[in-house]
C-alpha positions as CSV (number, residue, x, y, z in Angstrom):
1,X,4.1,11.8,-2.8
2,X,1.4,10.4,-5.1
3,X,1.4,7.1,-2.8
4,X,-0.9,5.9,-0.2
5,X,-1.3,3.1,2.1
6,X,-0.7,0.2,1.8
7,X,2.3,1.2,-0.6
8,X,5.4,0.0,1.2
9,X,7.0,3.3,-0.2
10,X,5.3,5.5,2.1
11,X,6.2,3.5,5.2
12,X,9.6,3.4,3.9
13,X,9.6,7.3,3.5
14,X,8.0,7.9,7.0
15,X,10.9,5.6,8.5
16,X,13.4,7.8,6.5
17,X,12.0,11.2,7.6
18,X,11.7,10.0,11.0
19,X,15.1,8.6,11.0
20,X,14.0,5.6,12.8
21,X,14.6,2.0,12.2
22,X,11.7,-0.1,11.6
23,X,12.1,-2.2,14.7
24,X,11.8,1.0,17.0
25,X,8.3,1.9,15.4
26,X,5.1,0.8,16.0
27,X,2.3,1.2,13.2
28,X,-1.4,1.2,14.4
29,X,-4.1,1.0,11.8
30,X,-7.8,-0.3,11.6
31,X,-7.3,-2.0,8.4
32,X,-5.5,-5.4,8.4
33,X,-4.3,-4.9,4.9
34,X,-2.5,-1.6,5.8
35,X,-0.4,-3.5,8.6
36,X,1.0,-6.1,6.1
37,X,3.4,-3.5,4.3
38,X,4.5,-2.0,7.6
39,X,5.2,-5.8,9.1
40,X,7.0,-6.4,5.9
41,X,9.4,-3.7,6.6
42,X,9.9,-4.8,10.3
43,X,7.5,-2.5,11.8
44,X,5.6,-3.8,15.1
45,X,1.8,-3.5,14.2
46,X,-1.4,-3.2,16.1
47,X,-4.8,-3.7,14.6
48,X,-7.6,-0.8,16.0
49,X,-10.1,-3.4,15.9
50,X,-13.2,-1.6,16.6
51,X,-15.5,-3.7,14.2
52,X,-14.1,-6.8,16.0
53,X,-12.8,-8.6,12.9
54,X,-11.0,-11.9,13.4
55,X,-7.1,-11.1,13.5
56,X,-4.3,-13.0,14.9
57,X,-1.9,-10.4,15.8
58,X,-1.9,-7.6,18.3
59,X,-5.1,-5.9,18.4
60,X,-6.8,-3.4,20.7
61,X,-10.6,-2.1,20.6
62,X,-10.2,1.0,22.1
63,X,-7.9,4.0,23.0
64,X,-7.7,3.1,26.5
65,X,-6.5,-0.4,25.8
66,X,-4.0,1.2,23.1
67,X,-2.6,3.2,25.5
68,X,-2.1,0.5,28.1
69,X,-0.3,-1.7,25.4
70,X,2.1,0.9,24.4
71,X,2.8,1.8,27.8
72,X,3.7,-2.0,28.6
73,X,5.9,-2.4,25.1
């Protein structure tokens, strides 16, 4: 494919392969810069913030917290 995050094309290709609209998808990453491309396409995003970096969006610090967040989505 010769593309990698945060290239927006990889997110678009993934959406096409899944057959899902972006608003039905949640993208989770531990790098803030990777979230921006997914957000630009309309995906919901969550920062897996195990390093406790400042971030103003949705963030979790562990898998239990992530599971709870997704269950309540």
